[in-house]
C-alpha positions in Angstrom: -10.6 26.2 -15.4 -9.1 23.4 -16.7 -7.7 22.1 -19.9 -7.9 19.4 -21.0 -4.8 18.9 -23.9 -1.8 18.2 -21.7 0.9 17.8 -23.4 5.0 17.9 -21.8 5.9 18.8 -18.6 5.0 22.5 -17.4 4.9 25.0 -15.2 2.8 24.5 -11.6 3.5 20.5 -12.0 6.4 21.0 -9.5 3.0 22.7 -7.0 1.3 20.0 -7.8 3.5 16.9 -7.3 4.5 18.9 -3.8 1.2 19.2 -2.2 -0.5 16.0 -3.9 2.3 14.0 -2.1 1.8 16.1 1.3 -1.6 15.4 0.9 -1.3 11.4 0.3 1.4 11.7 2.9 -1.5 12.4 5.9 -4.4 10.0 4.2 -2.0 7.6 4.4 -1.4 8.1 7.5 -5.3 8.3 8.7 -5.9 5.4 6.4 -3.8 2.9 8.1 -3.7 4.3 11.9 -5.5 1.1 12.9 -1.8 -0.9 12.7 -1.3 1.1 15.7 -4.7 2.0 17.2 -6.2 -1.7 17.2 -3.4 -2.7 19.7 -5.9 -0.2 22.9 -8.6 -0.4 20.9 -8.0 -4.7 21.1 -7.4 -5.0 25.1 -10.4 -1.2 25.8 -12.8 -4.2 23.4 -11.8 -7.6 24.2 -11.5 -8.5 21.0 -9.8 -11.3 18.9 -7.1 -11.0 16.4 -9.6 -12.1 14.2 -11.9 -9.7 15.5 -9.2 -6.9 15.4 -7.6 -8.5 11.9 -11.3 -7.0 10.1 -11.3 -3.4 11.8 -8.2 -3.1 9.8 -9.3 -5.0 6.5 -12.3 -2.6 6.4 -10.2 0.3 6.7 -8.9 -1.2 4.0 -11.4 -2.0 1.7 -13.1 1.5 1.1 -10.1 2.4 0.7 -9.8 0.1 -3.1 -13.2 0.1 -3.9 -13.6 3.6 -5.3 -10.6 3.4 -6.7 -11.2 3.2 -10.6 -14.2 6.1 -10.3 -11.9 8.2 -8.5 -9.3 8.3 -11.1 -12.2 8.8 -14.0 -13.5 11.5 -11.8 -9.9 12.8 -12.1 -9.6 12.6 -15.0 -13.1 13.9 -15.7 -12.9 16.7 -13.5 -9.2 17.5 -12.8 -7.4 16.8 -9.5 -8.0 19.1 -7.5 -11.4 19.3 -7.2 -11.6 15.6 -6.3 -8.4 15.7 -3.5 -10.3 18.6 -1.9 -13.9 16.7 -1.8 -11.5 13.0 0.3 -9.4 15.3 2.1 -12.4 17.0 3.9 -14.9 14.4 4.0 -12.2 11.7 5.1 -11.9 14.7 8.5 -15.3 14.2 9.6 -15.1 10.0 9.5 -11.8 10.5 11.4 -12.6 12.2 14.4 -15.3 10.3 15.0 -13.1 7.3 15.8 -11.9 8.9 19.2 -15.9 9.0 19.7 -16.9 5.0 19.2 -17.4 2.8 22.0 -18.9 -0.4 20.6 -17.1 -2.9 18.4 -19.6 -2.3 15.7 -18.7 1.8 15.9 -15.1 0.8 15.2 -15.6 -0.7 12.6 -18.2 1.0 11.3 -16.3 4.7 10.9 -12.9 2.4 10.1 -14.9 1.7 6.8 -15.6 5.2 6.3 -12.1 6.0 7.2 -10.9 4.0 4.3 -12.2 6.1 2.2 -8.5 8.3 2.2 -7.0 5.5 0.5 -8.8 6.0 -2.5 -6.4 9.7 -3.0 -3.7 7.2 -4.0 -5.5 6.8 -7.9 -6.6 10.8 -8.2 -2.6 12.1 -7.1 -1.9 9.2 -9.7 -4.6 10.5 -12.6 -3.7 14.5 -11.2 0.1 13.9 -11.5 0.2 11.9 -15.1 -1.1 14.9 -16.3 1.3 17.4 -15.4 4.1 15.9 -16.5 5.6 14.5 -19.9 6.5 11.3 -20.8 9.8 11.9 -19.7 9.7 12.4 -16.0 6.8 10.8 -15.9 8.0 8.1 -13.6 10.2 10.4 -11.2 6.5 11.9 -10.8 4.6 9.1 -10.1 7.7 7.5 -7.8 7.5 10.8 -5.7 3.9 11.1 -5.5 3.3 7.3 -4.5 6.2 8.1 -1.5 3.7 8.9 -0.2 3.3 5.5 1.8 5.5 6.6 3.9 2.2 7.7 5.5 2.0 4.6 6.8 4.7 4.9 9.5 3.7 8.7 10.8 0.9 6.4 13.0 4.0 4.0 14.2 6.3 7.2 15.3 3.7 9.5 17.0 1.0 6.6 18.2 2.5 4.7 21.4 4.5 8.1 22.8 1.8 9.9 22.5 -0.6 7.5 23.9 1.0 7.1 26.4 2.0 10.9 27.4 -1.6 11.9 27.2 -3.4 8.2 28.3 -6.2 9.3 31.1 -6.3 12.8 30.1 -9.8 15.1 29.6 -8.5 18.3 27.0 -11.3 21.0 25.6 -14.6 19.7 24.7 -14.1 16.7 25.8 -11.4 15.4 23.7 -9.9 12.5 25.3 -6.3 11.7 25.8 -4.6 7.8 24.5 -5.4 6.4 22.3 -8.8 8.7 20.9 -6.5 12.0 20.5 -4.5 10.9 17.4 -7.9 10.5 14.9 -8.5 14.4 16.6 -4.5 15.9 15.4 -5.4 13.6 12.4 -8.6 15.3 12.0 -7.6 19.0 12.1 -4.7 18.2 9.4 -7.1 16.7 7.2 -9.1 20.2 7.1 -5.2 22.2 7.5 -4.3 20.5 4.6 -7.5 21.1 2.0 -7.4 24.1 2.7 -3.6 24.1 1.6 -4.2 22.9 -1.5 -7.1 24.6 -1.9 -4.7 27.9 -2.2 -1.1 26.3 -3.4 -1.6 24.6 -6.3 -3.1 26.0 -10.2 -6.1 26.6 -10.2 -6.0 26.3 -13.8 -5.9 22.2 -14.1 -5.6 20.1 -16.7 -8.1 17.3 -17.2 -6.8 15.0 -20.1 -10.7 13.1 -20.1 -12.4 16.3 -20.3 -14.4 15.3 -23.4 -13.9 11.6 -23.2 -17.2 9.2 -23.4 -17.6 6.7 -20.2 -16.7 3.4 -22.4 -14.1 5.5 -23.8 -12.1 5.5 -20.9 -13.2 1.8 -19.6 -12.3 0.4 -22.8 -8.8 -0.3 -22.4 -10.3 -2.6 -19.6 -10.9 -5.3 -21.8 -7.2 -6.1 -22.0 -6.0 -9.2 -20.2 -2.6 -7.0 -19.4 -4.5 -4.0 -17.1 -5.4 -7.7 -14.4 -2.0 -8.9 -14.8 -0.3 -5.1 -13.8 -2.8 -6.1 -11.0 -1.7 -8.7 -10.1 1.9 -7.8 -9.7 0.1 -5.0 -7.6 -1.4 -6.8 -4.7 1.8 -8.4 -4.2 4.1 -5.2 -4.3 1.4 -2.6 -3.2 -1.0 -5.4 -1.2 1.0 -6.7 0.7 3.2 -4.0 1.6 -0.6 -2.3 3.1 -1.9 -5.6 5.7 2.0 -6.0 6.7 2.3 -1.7 7.6 -1.3 -3.1 9.7 0.4 -6.3 10.8 4.1 -6.2 11.7 3.4 -4.2 14.8 1.1 -7.3 16.6 3.9 -9.7 14.8 6.5 -7.6 16.6 4.8 -7.9 20.2 3.4 -11.2 19.6 6.4 -13.0 19.0 9.2 -11.2 19.9 8.0 -9.9 23.5 8.5 -6.0 22.8 6.8 -2.8 23.0 4.2 -1.2 21.3 6.6 1.9 21.2 9.3 -1.0 19.6 7.6 -2.3 17.6 6.1 1.2 15.5 9.9 1.8 15.3 10.9 -1.6 13.6 7.7 -1.6 11.7 8.9 1.8 10.2 12.4 0.1 9.1 9.8 -1.6 6.8 7.7 0.1 6.0 10.0 4.3 5.0 12.7 1.9 2.1 8.8 0.9 1.0 7.5 4.0 0.3 10.8 6.1 0.1 13.0 3.9 -2.5 9.9 4.4 -4.6 11.1 7.7 -6.3 14.2 5.1 -7.1 12.2 3.3 -8.1 10.6 5.2 -10.7 13.8 7.0 -12.2 15.4 3.0 -11.8 11.8 2.4 -14.4 12.7 5.4 -16.6 16.4 4.3 -16.9 16.6 0.4 -17.3 12.4 0.3 -18.2 10.3 -1.1 -15.7 10.1 -5.4 -16.5 13.5 -5.6 -15.4 12.9 -3.6 -12.0 10.5 -6.1 -11.7 11.7 -9.2 -11.8 14.6 -8.0 -9.8 11.4 -7.3 -7.6 10.0 -10.3 -7.5 13.5 -13.1 -7.3 14.1 -10.4 -3.3 10.5 -10.8 -2.5 10.5 -14.9 -3.0 13.5 -14.8 -1.2 13.1 -12.6 1.5 9.6 -14.1 1.4 10.5 -17.6 1.5 13.0 -17.4 4.6 10.6 -15.2 6.2 8.1 -18.1 6.4 10.2 -21.3 7.3 8.9 -22.0 11.3 11.2 -21.6 14.6 11.5 -25.5 15.5 13.6 -28.7 15.2 13.5 -32.4 13.7 13.0 -34.9 16.6 14.5 -38.4 15.3 12.2 -41.2 17.6 15.1 -43.9 17.6 13.8 -47.7 17.9 15.4 -48.2 21.3 12.8 -45.7 22.0 14.8 -42.7 22.6 14.9 -39.7 20.9 16.5 -36.8 19.7 16.9 -32.8 17.8 18.1 -32.3 14.9 18.3 -29.4 13.0 17.3 -26.8 15.2 16.5 -23.0 13.6 15.0 -20.2 15.0 15.5 -16.7 13.6 16.4 -13.4 16.3 14.9 -10.6 16.1 18.0 -8.8 14.2 18.0 -11.4 11.2 14.1 -10.8 11.2 14.3 -6.8 10.9 16.8 -7.5 8.4 15.0 -9.7 5.9 11.8 -7.4 6.3 13.9 -4.4 5.3 15.0 -5.9 2.1 11.1 -7.2 1.6 10.2 -3.5 1.9 13.2 -2.0 -0.5 11.8 -4.6 -3.5 8.1 -3.8 -2.5 9.8 0.5 -3.0 11.3 -0.9 -6.8 8.1 -2.8 -7.6 4.8 -0.1 -6.7 7.1 2.7 -9.1 7.8 -0.2 -12.2 3.9 -1.5 -12.3 2.8 1.8 -12.3 5.5 2.9 -15.1 3.5 0.4 -17.1 0.9 2.5 -16.8 1.1 5.6 -19.1 3.5 3.5 -21.5 0.2 1.4 -22.1 -2.7 3.5 -21.9 -1.1 7.1 -22.3 -4.4 8.6 -22.2 -6.1 6.2 -19.8 -4.2 7.1 -16.7 -7.1 7.5 -14.5 -8.9 4.3 -15.4 -6.2 1.9 -15.7 -4.3 3.4 -12.7 -7.9 3.3 -10.7 -8.6 -0.5 -11.7 -5.1 -1.3 -11.1 -4.7 0.8 -7.4 -8.5 -0.6 -6.8 -7.5 -4.5 -6.7 -4.3 -4.1 -4.8 -5.5 -2.0 -2.2 -8.0 -5.5 -2.4 -5.2 -7.4 -1.6 -4.2 -5.0 1.4 -8.3 -5.8 2.5 -8.4 -9.9 2.0 -4.6 -10.4 3.4 -4.6 -9.5 7.1 -7.6 -11.7 7.7 -5.6 -14.6 5.5 -2.8 -14.3 8.1 -4.8 -14.5 11.1 -6.6 -17.2 10.5 -3.1 -19.0 8.4 -2.4 -18.3 12.1 -4.9 -20.0 13.9 -5.0 -23.2 11.2 -1.2 -24.0 11.2 -0.3 -22.4 14.5 2.6 -21.2 12.8 3.3 -16.9 12.5 5.9 -17.2 9.5 2.9 -18.5 8.1 2.3 -14.9 7.3 4.9 -15.2 5.3 3.8 -18.1 3.6 1.0 -16.2 2.2 3.4 -13.6 0.5 5.4 -16.1 -1.2 3.1 -18.3 -3.3 1.6 -14.7 -4.2 4.8 -13.8 -5.3 5.1 -16.4 -6.6 2.5 -16.7 -9.3 3.3 -13.0 -9.9 6.5 -14.1 -11.2 5.4 -16.8 -13.2 2.7 -15.0 -15.3 5.2 -11.7 -16.0 8.0 -14.5 -17.4 5.4 -17.0 -19.0 3.6 -13.8 -20.6 7.3 -12.0 -21.5 8.1 -15.6 -22.7 5.4 -15.8 -25.5 5.3 -12.3 -26.4 9.7 -13.2 -28.0 8.6 -15.8 -29.4 4.9 -14.0 -31.2 8.3 -11.4 -32.5 10.5 -13.7 -32.7 9.3 -17.3 -34.4 12.8 -17.7 -36.2 14.9 -17.7 -33.0 12.6 -19.4 -31.0 13.1 -22.2 -33.9 16.9 -21.6 -33.6 17.3 -21.5 -29.8 14.2 -25.0 -29.2 15.3 -29.0 -29.9 13.8 -30.1 -33.3 
């Protein structure tokens, strides 16, 4: 049964939020599991860094392409049924990853596992339908905190891989990295059963009677595409770094895979768990102010992180050379800056999605789907961009140069747009302020 006329927050919303957040956390862990699994896969199959980058990138690609249609389907048929389909369908390729024995098979299965990422737009539409406007920012922030699933494999993966390497279990299941996708596949099936039993079967479906053309109409607004670019910066870059950081730590700081996973979690946790707080800040002070804070912090931290280690060599007329202004960033400073960068992304992800139900209250599924899709596509393009930029420049820190440029473009577009809105709203003030 469905309700096509959702109103204020009502009974059952808490169960929807709880179950959808747990499902999203698990699906996000599955979606980004190659951030850890990719390292032993690279060693086993003899892959280059560029080849490895495409494994995570393809998973992110498929977890982004279908966000728009998934959001529309959730609006039209209800988040419950679409969540069930995605969770059960993702369990199949997740299990098959454990059987992959070639680069081509890993690429194909990584792409199929990527379906897990599309649950985000489904859950956004689902929770938006169940919560009133006064609690929507916080509810969407809590749901979005399921991004913390990106850290799950960072914690359980390395010790599990080391402890079970070389073992064989019932039904021929192998230990090491191959055991991780088997565990995730089983958990997905359990999550599907829990969703079926716990959430209200009488779902709220705001788009049941709307024609597709009406649901897609808001996508003509430039504002939607501007929000999408913001989401590339706060979510696409988050996804890309979540997958890229373990390897960055291993290659540049010489730590073990287990330590790299833990250090990566210091970025993932604030970028995920601060999302509810970002939603509360957006409810309390306005999403636009939170976006200004987000872009300022991201520009500052990425601007420092992008500076390469090195020094200036001065060649003197007598043929001698001297070195000056030596610069090198140690591990503690790097981890601290990446932590602040994660905090900023956590605030920003909530602020972007606070805008959507305010401007497009009847089309959260389609608008949120497009914003999520393009944000996720940023997570697809950025890992290969990180790899090729590093190969071209020779600087590992070029990863953060890419993020810095993206943030500056977003911040500039937002400020110019807001300045234009204020000018149109109060032209008499503009005449008093600007020189004549």
